[in-house]
N, C-alpha and C positions, 0 to 999 in steps of 0.2 A: 831114504826120505825121513825129513824131519820131524818129528812128532809136533803135538800140537803144545805141551808145553815150551819148548824149545825155540817153535814159533811167536807162543807168544811174547816168551822171552826177550827174542828179538823186537817185536814189535816193540815190546815196553821201552827198550833202549832205543829204538830210534825217535821216539817218538818225544822222548824225554829228552834226547839231542839236542842241544844249544843250535847245530848245525842242520836242524830239518827244515825247518822253513825255509833256509835259505839257498840247501839245495835245491828243494820246490821253484823257486823265484828266480834262480841263476839258470836254470834250465828253462823257463819261459820264455827267460829274455833272451838267450842264446837261440831257442827256437827264432824269437822273430828278428833276430839281426840275419841269423840264414835267409829266413823268409824276405826281410828288405832288400837283402844284398841280392839276391836273386831276381826281383823285381824294378831294382834303382833305375836299369836304363829301361823300363819299356816304354810302350810309344804315349799310352794313359798317364804313366808318373809323369814322363821329362813335358806331357800338355799341361797336366798341373803345376809342373814347377812354372811353365812359363807365365800362366794365368796367375800366381801369385810367387813373383822372382824376390818380394822383399821379407818374404818368410825361410826362403833356401841360400844357400851359400855358394856364390855361382865360382867365386877364384879358389882354384889347390891350395893355396898356399895358407890361407884364408880358413879353408874348413883342418887342414892340419893344425893347425895352430890350434883352432877351437877342440877338435879331438883330443891334442896332447895335453893341456890344461887340464881336461874335463877330467882324463883316464889320471892324470897325477892329482890333480885334488881329489877326488874320488880316493883314491888309494891311500892320503894320507887323512881323509875321512873318516876313511874304514878302521884303520889303526889305533886312532887317535875314540874311536869309539868302541873298540875292543879293548882297549886299555880302560876306558871307565871302567867297561863291565865288568874286568879282572878284578879292578880296584874295593867295585861294589861287592865282588862275591866278597871279597875277601875281607872287605868290612864288616858285612854280615855272618861269616862265620866266626869272626872274632868276638864282636861287643852282641850279637843275636842268640844263633844257636846256629851247628855246621847240619842243623837238619832241614833248616826254612833253605838252603841252598838249591834240591830239586825244583820247587815251588819258583825260585827267581829265575832259574837256569829256562823254564820251562815258559815264561810268559811269551805268549804268542805276540802283543806289542814289540819287545828288544828283537823277539828273531824276524817279525816283518823288514825292521829299519834294517839288519844288519843285509839281510838278502836283498831289499833293495840297492843298498850301497855296493854289493859283490855283482848282483844282478848287471849294474848298471857299468861297475867295469868291465865285465867280460863284452858286453856291448858295446861299448865304447872302442874296444882292444879290435873287436870285428871288422866292425863300421869303419876304422881306421884301415884295416889291412884292405879295403875290398875300393881299391885306387885301381884303377886297370884304363890301360886307353880305348877308345871308344872312336871308329873311321879315322882313325890319327890324330884325335886330340887326347888328352888325359882328362878325365873330366869328376870331379869331385862327386864323393857319395852325398849325395845336398841335404835326400831324404832322412839318411841314416843319421848327420849331423844333426839336421833338425831334432830328431827323436832323441838323441843321446843329449842336446844341450835341454830337452824337457826335462828330461831323467835326471840330469844335473842339480835343475836348480827344485825341483819336485823331494832331491835329496836333502839340496839346503834344507827346505821347509821340512823333514825330515828331523833332521837334526837337529832343529828348535826342540822339534816335538820328543826327541830321545833325552836334549839334557832334562828337561822337565819332568819326563818320567822318571831317570832316574833317578833324578836328585829327591823325588819323593820314595818311589821302591825302598831306600836303603833305609826312613824316617821311622821308628820304631814303633809309633800310634797305627801308619800306615799300615806296616806287618799285622800288625794284631789285629786292627781293623777287619785285615782279611781272610785271615785264619781262624777268625770266630765267625766271621758271615760263612764261610765256605762248611766248619765243622759244625753249625748249627742249622744247615741247608740240611746235613747228611742226617742228622740226629730226627728235624721234623720230616723227612721224607722215610726214615723207616718207622719213624710214630704213625704217618701217616696208614703207609701201608699195612702196617702188623693190625690184625683182629686178635681180639680179646681173646674170645671164644675160641680159637681155632690155636693161638697160644699155648692155653691151658692143656690141651690135650696130648703135651709130649709125652711121649711111652718110656718107660723103665727099661734101659739097654742096660743094666748091672750085668745080666747074663747075655747077653749082644757077642759075635766074635767079632775080632779084632782087624784090622789090615794097618800093617805098619809103613810107616814112613819110607820111601824113597829113595829118596836123597837127605843132608844137613843143611840146613837153612831155615833163616826166619820164614816162618808160614805166615802168608798177607790171606788168604782166605781158597776159595775155591769158586769157579766158572760154575755160579748157582745151576743154572738155564741147562747147559750143557751136562753137566751131572743129574741132575733130574730127570733129563729122557732118558739117562742111561740105566735108571733106578726105574722107572716105568716100563721100559722095554723086559726088566728082568723081575720083576717085583719085588721089588728090593725096601727096607727105609734104611736111612743112616744118619749118624750123629756124627759132627764133627764134634770130637772132646778137648779142642784145643783152641786159645780165644786169637785173633789174630797177633800177630807178633811176637809169639810164642818160638821159642826157638828148637828147633827140634836137631835130634842126633839121628843118622840112617839108623832104619831098624825101630823105632819110636812108636808105640800103639799109638795113632791121631785120629782114627777112624772107628765108629764102632756098628755094624750091619747087622741085622736081624739071620741072614742067613749066613750059613758055613758056604762061602765060597773060595776056601783056603786051594780049594783045587783044580779050579778056573782060573791060570794064571790071566790069561790074556782079558778076562770081565777083570783083575786086581789092577792089571793095568790099566786096563779105559779109566778104574776108577781114578788110579795115581794120578794121570796126567793133567785130570781136573784140576789139581793141585797147584799155588801158585804160591812159588818162595820166590824170594829177593833181599835185596837189603835196602833198596830207597823208600823212604816214609813218604806216600802223596794221600793228601787228606782223601782225592776220592777213591781210594783204598777203604778208607775204613775211617771212623769220626776219631777211634782213640788215636792217630796219629797229629791230628789237629790238637785235640787238646795236650797231646805231650809236648808238642811244639811252644804251646803258648806257652807251658811251665816251665819250659826249660830257657824260655826270654825270660823271664820272671827269676826265676834262679843266677841265670845270667844278670841281670841288673842288680844283685845282692852281691854281686862280688864287690872283693874289694876295690878290681881296679876299673871296675865302671861303675857302685855307687849309688844306682837311681832307684831307692823306694819306692818312686811315683809310680815307674812301670808297674814293679813287680807288685803295687796294690790295684794300679789296674789290671793286671792280667789274672788275680784270684778275683775281683770282680766277674771277669767273663770265664773264669772256670766254675763256677757257684753256677749263673745262669746257665751254662752247657748240662752241668750236673743234675740242675731242676728238670732242662727237659732230656735228659737219660731217663731222670723217673718215668715218663711216660713209656716206657719201651720196656717188653719183657725179660730177661736174664734170658731166654730162649727162644730164639727167632726160628723162623721157618723160610723157604721157599717153592711155591706153587708152582707150575707151567703155566706161562701165559698163554701156550696152545690147546689148555684141556683144562675142563672144570672141573678137580679134584675134592672129593671132600674131605681130607686127609693130608696136608703134604707129606712127602717121602723125605724131606730131605731138612732136617736142623741142625741148628749149630749154636752155639755160645756167644751171647756178649759179656765185653768187661762189667762186673758187676760195680757198683757203687763202690763198696768195698774196694775193690783193685783198683778204680779209679783216686781214690781220696788217697792209696799208698804210694801208687807210682807217681802221682803230681803234686798231691800236696805233701807229701813226708819232707821231699827236698828242699819245698818251700819255707817250710818248719822249720829242718835243721839247719838251714842258712841265714833264718830271720827270727832264730831263738834268743837273741839279744836284742833285740829291736823292738819296741813296745809299738810302733803302726802295725808294723807286720803280723803281727801275734792279737792284736785286735782287728787287723781285717781280716783273719783268718776265723773267729771267732765268730764274727759279723756275716762272714761267707756263710758257714757251718749253720748259724741262725735261718739265715734265711731258707738254707736247704731243709732246714727242717721245719718249718711253718708250715712249707708248703709238702712234705712229704708223709706220706697217708697211705695206710694199710699193708705197708709192710716190713714185717717187725725186724727183718733181717739187716733193710734199710736204715731203721730208727737206730738199731744195736749198731750198727757199724758209724754212724754219725756220732751215737755218746762216746762211744771209743777214742774216736778221734779228737773228739772237745776235750773230753779228759786228758790225752797227752797233751794238745795243747795248753790245758793248765798245768801238768806238770813241766813242760819246759817252761813256761813263765816263773813258775813256783822258785827255779833253782837257777834261774839267769836272770832275772828281773829284782834290783834290790832299793830301788830307789821309790819312794812312800808314795810319791806324786804318780809314776807311773802304772805302778801295785791299785793305784787308785779307778784308772782310767780301765785297767784289764778291769777289774773289781764290777766297775759301772755294766763292761760289757755280757759280762756274766752274769749280771742281772737279769738283762735282756732276754737273756739265752733261758735263763730259769722262770722267766715270764713266758716264751713259748712252751718250756716242758709244762707248764700249769694250766695252760690252756689244751694242750694236748691230755692232761692227766695221766703224764710219765712224773715218778717218785723222784727227780730228781734235784739237788742241791750243789749247784757251784760255788764256791772263791777261792778267792786266796785265802794263805791263812794268817787271821790277823796278827800274832807272834811279828811276824819279820814287816809288817806295817811300820812300827814304831822306830 
């Protein structure tokens, strides 16, 4: 019997496959072709054909010709469309980021178009085989031919849509806007669901018992409702000690539970089965994956082969907005059972801290853009904006100032042009103004000795 974790992994692999929707559409059109084949020469269908003769092919050779042309044309259309998909995926991987590929592959519109193409081919071939003698005369499958012709025309219309959609999907602005929108929705959903009073009640789990990872892999999260039900049944509290995206080795202590359940191997196995491990990064799993994909697009844009600082600037601006939204979320998140009203949650897990998000996403941008004044000024402006809205959390403020100082250090040692250093100092003056409004004793500036 398959475990829930294996079933969940197979479900994820099937749903994320480019052939998921095409397989469904092919099956439906195959069933339709078989249904029409069974009623093609029924009395009611023959009466319908006699009433509307202009819609149905009466000549056998004409029907064969139409069906052969449709089958060949649809096959050529499908091959061309699949080739375009491969080109788009290769281009996205080389110019944007390999991590955006799962999102492009699972675009429902492209899967639907390819499914209609393949399903129309199957329908046409099955209809072509449905030619047999009836009362001594060979009659064409005119009803099936008419439906096949309609599917062919519909496929041509979808081809025009497909060309438009596939050309837009590779444009970096559209990719960034999609990633930003989906990530922002994830952050806002968490912020709206959290209750600050409950988030502050996180238990002290330093002396709790640990559950070890059952396998090696990238930890993506837990099935929260399923795990909460198990915890409620056994009166347990649990803290997930690692963040999404953390690479676990087998046997790594990643869960903390308030009771010693090491003797109950079945219960430990049930809890571990609620954990999710896989490689792909889907924004729907956690907002940090969307933030990372935006950052990697910015890093790729700064590479010498692409050299697109405008894209990097836009990505940094988007990252600053996402981190500002992240400030509204408590570092320790929780889950309550939907079916029960509990005074306190039983399941707790970490959210990536602001310092972690800055280090994982801003650090590579700062490293590859440290000789570009535009990028450094943009980073300082983004940090200034985050500082402006950051209030009440000293750890966040300290992390932001540390990152500002790291950016100043890079500018100090890599920017020698007096004009460019003046631009950076002007932005640092704005940062200092925000610090003064906050009451922070901070004064940042490039050393004047190197400006002459």
